[in-house]
N, C-alpha and C positions, 0 to 999 in steps of 0.2 A: 433633616428629617426625611425618611424614605417616602416616596410617593405611595399613595394608597389607592388601589383600583379594584373595581368589580368587573368580572366578565360575566355577562348575562346571556343565557340561552333560554329557549322555551321548554318549560317543564312538562308540556303535554306531548312533545315529540319524542318518540321512543327510540329512534334510530341512534346507534352509537356514534354516528358521524358528527352529530351536533355536540355531544360531550367531548369528542376527540378534538374538535376545533377549539372549544373553550380551554381544554387542557393544554393544547399547544401554545395558546396565548398566555396562559398562566405560567407555564414553565419558562417562557421567554421573559416575562415580567419579573419572576422571582430571580432569575439569573442576572437581571439588570439591577437587582437590589430593591425591587418594589415589594410592598405588601400587596398581595393579590388574592382575592377570593372569588371563587366561582359561585354564582347564584343563578337560580331560575327566575322567570317572571312570576312564579308562584311565591318565591321567598321574599320578594320585594313588594310590599303592599302599596298599591297605587291610591294614595289618599289625597283628595282635593280638599284643602282647608280654606276657609273664607279669608284668612289674612295672608295666604300664600306661604305659610310656614309648613314645616314637616313635623308633626307631633309624634312620629313613630320612632325615628332613628336619632340616637345621640350623636352619631358620627356618620357623616356622608363621605363618600369617596372623593378623591381629587379628580378621578376620571372613571368613566365606564366604557368598556369595550362591549358594544351592544350587538351581539351576533343574532339577535332575534328580530322579528317583524312586528312586535307588540308596540305599535307607534304611540298609543296612549301612554304607556309607561315611559317611553323615551321622552315624550313631550313633558311629562311631569318632572322627570329628573332634570331636564334642561331648565324648566321654570325655577327649580330649586337651586340653580346655579352650578350644577354639575356639568363638567365637560364630557360630552357624549360623543363617541367615535363609533361609527359614523353618525353624523347628525340625523335627527329624526326625519327631517325633510328629505335628506338624501336617501334614506332607507325607504321612505314612502314612495319616492319617484322610482327607485329601482324596483320595488316590489310590483308596481303597476306598469306593465310593459307599454301601455298606451301613453302614460306620462313620460316614460323613458324616451319613446320615439318623438314625442312632442318636443322634449328638451334637446335631443340630438338634432332634430330638424331646425330648431330655433338657432342652434350654433352652426348651421350649414354643414353638418358632418354627414358623410356618405352612409345612407341606409337603403335597404331594398325599398322599392315602391310600396307604400303602406296605405291602406284605406281603413279608417276606423269605422266599425259597425255602429249604426245609430242606436241611441237609447230607445228601448221599446216598452218601458214600464211593465215588464213582466210578460209581455207577449213574445212568443218565438218569431224569429224571422224565417219565413219559408222561402224555398228556392224559387218559387214562381212569383215572388214579390217583385214589383217593378224596380225596387232598389237593387236587387241582385242583378237585374239586367244591366244596370249602370256599372256595377262592379265588373261584370263579364266583358263589358266594352273596354275596360282598362287592363284587365289581367287575363292572361291565357292559361289554360290548364297545362301542366299541373301548377298549383300555387298553394301557399301556406295559409292555413287558418290557425291563428294563435290566440289563445285565451289570455286575457290581461294578467291573470294571477295564476302562477304555477311555477314549479321548480323541476330541475333535472330533465327538462325536455318532455315531461309527461303530458303537458297540455298544448303540445304543438302537433298539428295534423297536416299531412300532405294529401291534397285531394286531386284526383285525376280527371274527374268528369262530374256532371251534374248530379248523378245518383250518389256518388261519394260525398259531394257537397251537401246534398239534402240530408244524408245520414249524420253528417258532422254538425250541421245546424240544429238538427233535432237533439243531438247529444248535448250541445252547448246550452241550448235553451235561451234564456234571457241574460246569461252572464256576459259581461263586456268582452269584446274580442276584436281582432283586426284581421283583415284579408291582406296578404303580403306576397309580393313577387318571390318566386322560388329561384334561387341562384343555382342553376344546374351545375356550374363549375365547382360548387362547394358541396355537392351531394356526398354525404358521409365523411366530410373532412372540414375541420375548422381550426382556429388558433385560440388558445387561452393565454392572455397576457395579464399578469398580476401587477397592478399599478399600486405604488405606495408613494404618496406625495407627487413629486415631479418625475419619478423614475419608474421604469418597468424593471422589476427586480427578478422576475423569473417568467419563463414562457414555455409552452409546449404545443405540439400539434396533436390533435385528437382525430382518430381515423376509425371508421366503421365500414366493414365490408357487407354488412347485413341490414343497415338502417340508413335512412336519409339524414338522421341526426347523428352527430359524432360524440354525444355525451358518453362519458365513461360509464355512467350509471345505466345507460341504455345498451351497454355492451361494447362500446368503443375501446380501442387501445390508444396508448399515448407514447410519444417520443419527444425528446428535448428539441427545442426549436430556437434558433437565434434570429429574432426579428430585425428587420432593417429599420433605419431611422424613421421612415415614414410610418411604418406600422407602430413603432413606439409612440410617435407623436399623436397618431390617431387615438391610441389607447389612453394616453394622458389627457387629451382633449375631451374624450368621452367621459372620463372620470370627473373632470371639472364641470362638464355640462350638467351632470346630475347633482353637483355640489358635494361630492364624496371626497374624503381624505384618502381612501384606498378602495380598490375594486378589482374584481376579475372581469376583464373585457374580452368578449368573444368576437372574433373577426372572421368573416367569410371571404373565400377566394372568388374573385370575379374574372371577367375576360381581360386579357392583355395586362395582367398584373394588378388589376383593380382590387381594392379591399372594401368591404362593407361592414359596418358595425351591426352585429346581430343582437347582442344583449350586453348590459352593464350590471353586474351583480355586486351590490354593496356588501353582501355577506358571503362572498365566495369562499367555500371551504378550500383549504390549502394543502390537505393531506396528499391528494393525488399529484399535485404539482411537486410536492416534496419527494414523493416516491419516484417521480419521473426525472427530476432534475437534481435532487439532493440539495436543493435550496429551500431553507425554512423561512418563509416570508413573515412568520410571526415576529421574528427579531426586528425586521424592518418596520413592522407596524408599531412595536413598542418604542423604538427609537423615534419614530414620527410623533407619537404621543408626547414623548419627552420634549421634543423640539417645540411642539405646539404649546405646551404648558409653560415653557420658558419665554415664549414670544409675547 
């Protein structure tokens, strides 16, 4: 009997890139002989029943490729016995950059020096607060202020002095964030390595001449890149650290050939990587699902 899968994305996000990612996965699944349906988190009613059953659906899928961040829905599907890729916990850790850095640090993996801003219970953290003095003892300008939740580099800020820091802190308000060392050698350039299981299946270098961030969404360009064995190993270890089956891992260039893990994205879109390298990682993801379901 053919495997039956759902590909779930968020129905409230209007960008075509989210639909495109789901369609790439569906096409690969269909070519592998699966039954595969695309659904939004609106299509799948998240019902919590007292006996743990699902009174809504006559047939649940063998697996779900969960390209969304609706953790509550992913949790419910897992409780119903559905194999969810990536697991809800991995998506949760990846979505929260503070949790991501905590996991990477726990695995002793190289990250830029990172200071987690304190919980303020709704009160903004002002630049004259004594806590900021402690931060400035550890970090020199310019440095990064990165919000815990955000995508495509939009919540990452480079501050050059106390005035910019004050404006940034006012903008962020009481949202969780980190202060982070700025790796000057990686200004406007980074690596994206797509990990599936134990392998790096595709890689590219992203370059921007106009922005400290190299994200393609922020105007960067891309070129194919052949990572060395150490870079591959770092990317696989970072993916394991957050508990993911697959992920897009961003590496920064440091001094003397050093590399730092910048982010680990459990729902990394693969269209740009395909356009750059002509490698469609969706097939590797579907093959991984098949292996996991057989094991």
